[in-house]
C-alpha positions as CSV (number, residue, x, y, z in Angstrom):
1,M,-33.1,-23.8,83.2
2,K,-32.8,-21.6,79.4
3,K,-29.6,-20.7,78.9
4,L,-29.0,-17.7,76.3
5,L,-26.2,-18.0,73.8
6,L,-24.1,-14.6,73.3
7,I,-23.6,-14.6,69.8
8,A,-20.8,-12.8,69.1
9,V,-18.7,-9.5,70.7
10,I,-17.1,-7.1,68.4
11,C,-14.6,-4.9,68.9
12,L,-15.0,-1.7,67.3
13,F,-11.3,-0.1,67.9
14,A,-10.5,2.4,65.4
15,S,-6.9,2.7,63.9
16,T,-6.4,6.1,65.2
17,A,-6.4,7.8,68.4
18,W,-8.9,10.2,67.9
19,A,-11.7,7.7,67.3
20,A,-14.0,6.8,70.5
21,P,-14.0,3.1,70.8
22,F,-17.0,0.6,72.1
23,L,-17.3,-3.0,73.0
24,V,-20.3,-4.1,71.0
25,C,-22.2,-7.2,71.8
26,D,-24.6,-8.7,69.4
27,P,-28.2,-8.0,69.7
28,N,-29.5,-11.5,71.8
29,P,-33.1,-11.6,71.7
30,G,-34.2,-12.4,75.8
31,A,-31.3,-10.5,77.1
32,E,-31.9,-8.6,80.0
33,S,-28.5,-7.8,81.2
34,I,-25.2,-8.6,80.7
35,I,-22.5,-8.6,82.5
36,L,-18.8,-8.0,81.1
37,E,-15.7,-9.3,82.2
38,I,-12.4,-7.4,81.7
39,N,-8.6,-9.3,82.3
40,G,-10.7,-11.3,84.7
41,V,-12.2,-8.8,86.6
42,E,-16.2,-9.1,86.4
43,M,-17.8,-5.8,85.6
44,P,-21.1,-4.4,87.6
45,E,-24.0,-6.5,85.6
46,F,-25.5,-3.8,82.8
47,I,-28.8,-3.9,81.5
48,A,-29.1,-4.7,77.9
49,E,-30.5,-2.7,75.2
50,P,-34.3,-3.4,74.1
51,D,-32.7,-6.0,72.0
52,G,-30.3,-7.8,74.1
53,S,-27.7,-5.7,72.9
54,L,-24.9,-3.5,75.0
55,R,-22.8,-0.8,73.9
56,Y,-20.0,-0.5,76.4
57,D,-17.4,2.8,75.8
58,L,-13.8,1.6,76.1
59,A,-12.4,5.4,76.5
60,G,-11.8,5.3,80.8
61,L,-9.6,2.0,80.0
62,V,-6.0,2.6,80.3
63,A,-3.3,1.6,77.4
64,G,-2.8,-1.7,77.3
65,D,-3.8,-4.9,76.6
66,F,-7.1,-6.5,77.6
67,T,-9.1,-9.5,77.7
68,V,-12.6,-9.1,77.3
69,R,-15.4,-12.0,78.0
70,A,-19.4,-11.5,77.8
71,K,-22.3,-13.5,79.3
72,A,-26.4,-12.8,79.1
73,G,-28.7,-13.1,81.7
74,N,-33.0,-12.6,82.2
75,M,-35.5,-14.3,84.8
76,W,-34.7,-17.8,84.0
77,G,-30.6,-17.4,84.8
78,W,-27.3,-16.7,82.9
79,S,-25.7,-18.0,79.8
80,I,-22.1,-19.3,79.8
81,Y,-19.5,-16.7,79.2
82,S,-19.1,-15.6,75.2
83,L,-15.5,-17.2,73.5
84,P,-12.7,-14.1,74.6
85,L,-11.8,-11.4,72.6
86,D,-7.9,-9.7,72.9
87,F,-7.4,-6.0,72.3
88,T,-4.8,-3.7,72.7
89,K,-5.5,0.0,73.2
90,P,-2.4,2.1,72.0
91,S,-0.9,5.1,74.3
92,L,-0.3,8.1,72.8
93,Q,3.1,9.3,72.0
94,A,4.0,13.0,73.3
95,P,3.6,15.6,70.5
96,M,7.6,16.6,69.0
97,G,8.6,19.1,66.9
98,L,7.2,22.2,68.6
99,R,8.5,25.5,67.6
100,V,7.6,29.2,66.8
101,S,6.2,30.7,63.4
102,S,5.1,33.5,61.9
103,E,3.3,31.5,59.5
């Protein structure tokens, strides 16, 4: 059975809270589907882009620490999981210093 190699998983996580973070799987020719495992829980299968990549929106995740792995599949089967990627999604602090001003 042909095994696919998932080249890399890269987390594009901006340092500001205003950016929209995504988990990006690099192109993997031949991959038709990708499965993410987040903190040990396997997510439903995602359809890969035509180049075998995936872009997963992390905005829906609660703040905290995460470990993510991915595996690619096609009609021949599934690859092994990628190396794990650890990242932290920060929480926002409540605004402080509210005041009324005529300026």
